C-alpha positions, 0 to 999 in steps of 0.5 A: 645641852646642844650638840650643835658644833660651833661654826668654823671661822671662815678663812680665804685660800692663800693661793687664790688670795694671791691671784686676786692681788695679781688681778689687781695689778692687771686692773692697772694695766687695763686702766685708761687713766694710767699712762699707756707705757706704764700700763705696759709695765703693769703687764710686765709686773703681772707676768713676772709675778705669775712666773714666780707664782708657778716657780714657787707656789704651783711647784710646791702644790705639785710636790704635795700632790705626790705625797702619800694619801695619809700625809696629804690628809693632814694638809686640810684641803686636798692639794690636787683640788687646790691646784685645779682651782688655782689653775682655772683662775690662772687660765681666766686671768691669762685670757684677760691678760691676752685680751688687754694686750691685743685688743686694748694696749696695741690699738692705743699704741697705734693711735700714739703712732707706736707700731709693734709689728710682726714679720707679716706687717713689714713693707718691702723696705722694712723687710730689707732693713730687718734682714740686714739687721738680722745678719749683722746683729742676731744670726751669730747669737743663735745656736740650733739644737736638732731634735733627732735620734742623736739627742738623748735629752733636751735641757731648757733653761729656766725662764728662757724663751725658746723658738721651735722651728718645724722644717718640712718640704725639703728641697732634697727629697731624701726620706730622713730629711722629710721633716725636722724639729729644731730648737733655739734659745732666744738670745735676749740678754746677749742681744741687749734686749727683747725689742728691736727699734726700727727706723721711724717713717715720718712721725710713725715709730716702729718696733719688733720683738726679737722673736719676729726678727728671727721669724722673718729670717727663718727661711734664710736660716733653713734654706733647704726646706720649703716650709718653716714654722716658728713657735715659742715655748718657755719652761718655769722650774721649781724655785724652792731650794732643797737645802737644810735650814742650818748654818754650818761652815759649808752653807755657802757651798750648799747654796751654790749647789742648790742654785745649780739644782734650781736650773735643773729643777722640777718643771713647774710649767711649760708655756707653749704657743697654741698654734704649735704643730702637735708634732713639735710639742710631742717632740719637746715633751719626748726629749724633755720628759715633761708631762701633760700636767705641766703643759699650759697653753700660752700665746705667740709671745712669752716673758712679758716681763721683757716689756720693762725694756720696751722703748719709750721713744721719748714720749713723756706724755705716755709715762708717769710725771717724774717724782724725783726724790725730795730733800729731807726736812731734817737731815742735812744735804751736806755735812755730818749725818752722824751729828744730825742723828745725835741730836734727834730721830729722823724718818726716811720715806723712800722712794719719796726721799732718797735712799742715798742718806743711808749710803752716805751714813755708812760712807761717813762712818767708814771714814770717821776715825772715831767709829770702831764698829759697823753692823748690818743685816743684808737680805736682798743686796743689789747687784751693784750695791752701793751699801756693800761697797761702803761696807767694803771701804769700812772694812779696808779702813780697819773698822770691825764690820759685821754683816749678817747675810741671808743666803736663803733670800729667794731669787737673790741668793746669787747676788748675796753670795757674791757680796758675802764672799767679797766682804769676807775677803776684805776682812769683814765678819760675815755671818751666814744667817741663823739655824732654822731661821731667815734673817729678814730684819733690816738693821744698821748699827754704828759704834762711835767713841765719844767723850770717853764712852761708846755711842750707838747710832742705828737705822731701822727699816721696813725695807731692804738695804737695796738702793735699786728697789728703794726707787720703787718700794715705798718704805719707812726707815728710822735714824736714831741715837736713842739709847732705848732703841739702839741698845736693843738693836745691839742686843739683836746683833749680839744674838747673831754673834752668840746664837744663844736663845736670846740676849735678855728681853726687849722692852721697846722692840718687838723681835721675832721669833722671841716675843713678836707674836706674844706682844702683838697678841697682848696689844690686841688683848688690851684693845679688846679689854678697852672695848669691853669697858665701852672705851674707844678701841681700834687697830690699824694694820698695813701689811704686805700679807696677812696669813697667820691663822692664829693672828687672824682668829685674834683679830676676829675675836677683837672685832666681835668684842667691838674693836674697830679694825682697819686693814691695808693689805697689798697682797695675800689676805686670808681674813674675810672682812665684814662678816656677821658674827665673825669680822663685823668691825673689820674693813680691808682695802689695799693700794696698787699704784706706781710705787710698790707699797712695802712698809708694814705699820701696826697702830694700836689705839691704846686708850688715847696714847696711840702706839705706832710701830714700823716693821719688817714683818708681815703677819704670816707663819714664817715671819712670826715663827721662823724669821728674825724680824724687828718691829720698832716703835716711832717714839718721837711725837713729830715723826709719829704724827708724820707716819700717821698722816701718811697712813691716813692718806692711804685710808682716805685714798679714793683713786687707787684703793680697792677692797679684798675682792678688787672692787673700788672703794672710797675713803673710810676715815671716821676721824678725818674729813676727806675732801675731794679726790685723794690719791695717797701716793701723789698726796704723800709726795706733796706732803713730804715736799711741803715738809722739805720746803719748811726745812730749817 
C-alpha cells in the first residue's frame, strides 16, 4: 500500500486574484484603442478599487497579523507573508499606474490640445488669473492646522487629501518661528470638484488640479516665510464595521455608531508624496500615531478617483460613442406595465435597456386602486433614489409597503439608513435584515386584486434597485406573473416577516442559505453522471467572483469526469483552469469594457434540456452560506434564448476578453461559429436594438 499522499488541489490566493483583476482595469487605461478621456476614467476606477482594497482587505489582514500565533496557525497561510506579497504586487501596479499617467496619458492629452498644467508651467498672464481665482473661490475654504506643541492629536479624515506646508526661512528670525508644519484638508467637495478649468488660449485647453492652484498661491498664504514647500498625504481607514450580525430594535443606532467609528477607524494606509521632507512626515506620524507599516509611498497627487470629474471640453471624439438606453421589444413605452406582465414574462437588460421600466412599474402599482401590497429588497439605494420615492408614494397612498433594507451593505449604509427612516415615517413596514445574514437578493413583489383573488407580480434581478448604478452595471431582470415563480418569491418575503428557518421548500428558485449550495452541487453531479455515461455534459458560469473552495473542488471533480466547463469571471477567481489532472476541461476568461459586467448566470447542459438561471449570488462562502440570495430560472423559451445569445456573445468576444492571467484570448465557442471581430458589449447593444426594431 502506497504511503504517497494525494496532491492537494491547487487554488489561487484570493487577494492576489483580486489584484490581477484590478490590473486588468489598468490595461484598459493603457489601451490606445480606448478613447482617451475614457482611459482617464479607467485610471479613476483602478484608484477607487485600490482604495477600497486597502480599506477592507489590507486592513483585515493587518488585524489578522495581530492575532496570537496559535490562532493565526488555523488560517493556513501566515497573514504577514500574505500581506507582504500583496503589498509588493500593489507597489508594482502603482509604478505601472504612474508611468501610464505621466508618460502616456498626459502626452496624449497634450496632442489633443488639453494641458493639465502645474504651478511652474503658468505664463505670467495665467498666474495672474490663478491668483485671482484663488482669492475669489478657494482661500476662504481653507482651514490651517499647525502641528506644534499646542496640538495633541491630528485627525485625518478617511479618503480625504491633505496638503502639508513646510514653512522655513522666516522673515522674523525668532527661534520658535524657525520652521513650522501646517496641514490643510483639500476642499474638493466644497469647491465643487478637483479640477479648475482655465481660460482657453486659441484652440488650446488648460486645466489645473485644485492642489496646484493652492501650491501656486502658498507664498501668499504664508507671506512671513521665505520658503514654502507643499506636499500631499491621504489616509485610508479600516472600513469593516465592528457590529454584531444581529437584528434588534437598536440595530439602526448600532450602524450609525459604527459609521462614526469608521471615520476614526484603524489606519490602513497613509499615502505620501515621496518628495515630502522627512521633518514633515515625522511630524504627521507623531501627531497621528501612524506606524511605519502603514506608510505607502505615493506620488505628488492622490485620489485619482477624482478624474471621474475631469472636464471633457466638449470633445466627443475622446469619449465613448453614446449608447442611449434602447426601447424594450415587449414592454410598452406607455400604458400599463402590469397588464403587459400579466400576459407574459419580459427580460430587462440594463444598461442597454432603461431601468425606468422598474420605477414605472412601482409607480403604477402605487397609483393602482387594486394593488394592496408592495414588497421589495433594497441592498444599495441611490442617494436620490427614484425607487425609494415611488415606494414612499405607495405608502402614502395606503398600500402595505414592506421594505427589507440591508443596513450592512458596505459603503452604502448611510444612504440605506436615510431611506429606511424616511420610509418608516411614511408608514412602510421596514425590516432591517435577518440575524447573522445579509439580504443580497434583488426581489420585488406586487399583490393585486383581480377577479376575486390576489394575483402576484414579481421582478427578480441580478442587480440592485439603483437607477444610478443601472446606467453602468450590466444586469438581467425578469418581470413575471408566473405563479410558479411569484409564489416562491412570496415565500421568501414570508421568511423575512416570520424569521423562521424557512417557509417550505423551493421547487424553482434556488435560495441561499437554505438550498442554493446543495442544489448547485446536485446540478453539477447530474452533469458528472451524464459525462460518465459518455453523453454531452457542460456547465457555463458567469460570475463576479469564484472563491468558495467546496464549489471549486466540485468543479474540479466535474472537469476530471469529462464535463466541459466554461467560466466567465470578472473579478476574483481562486480556481486554476486547464491544469492536468485537476481542471483539464475548465477554461476561464473575463471581460472588462465600458460597462461593468455584473450579472450572474448559471447554465447546465442537462442532457439537452438546458437549464439557465440568473442570480444575485456569486460563488463565495459569504453568498452561499451567510446571505439571503436567489437564483431564478429563465423558463420562457424566447427569453432563455435571448440570455443564451448574449452569453454566447461574451464567449465569442475577441476584443475585451482576457484569461485568468490577463492574457488576450480569442473565442472558445465549439457550437457556434465566430465570424469576424466580436466585442460582446457592442454586439449585445446591436442585438437588443434589432429586437426592439421588430417590436410588435
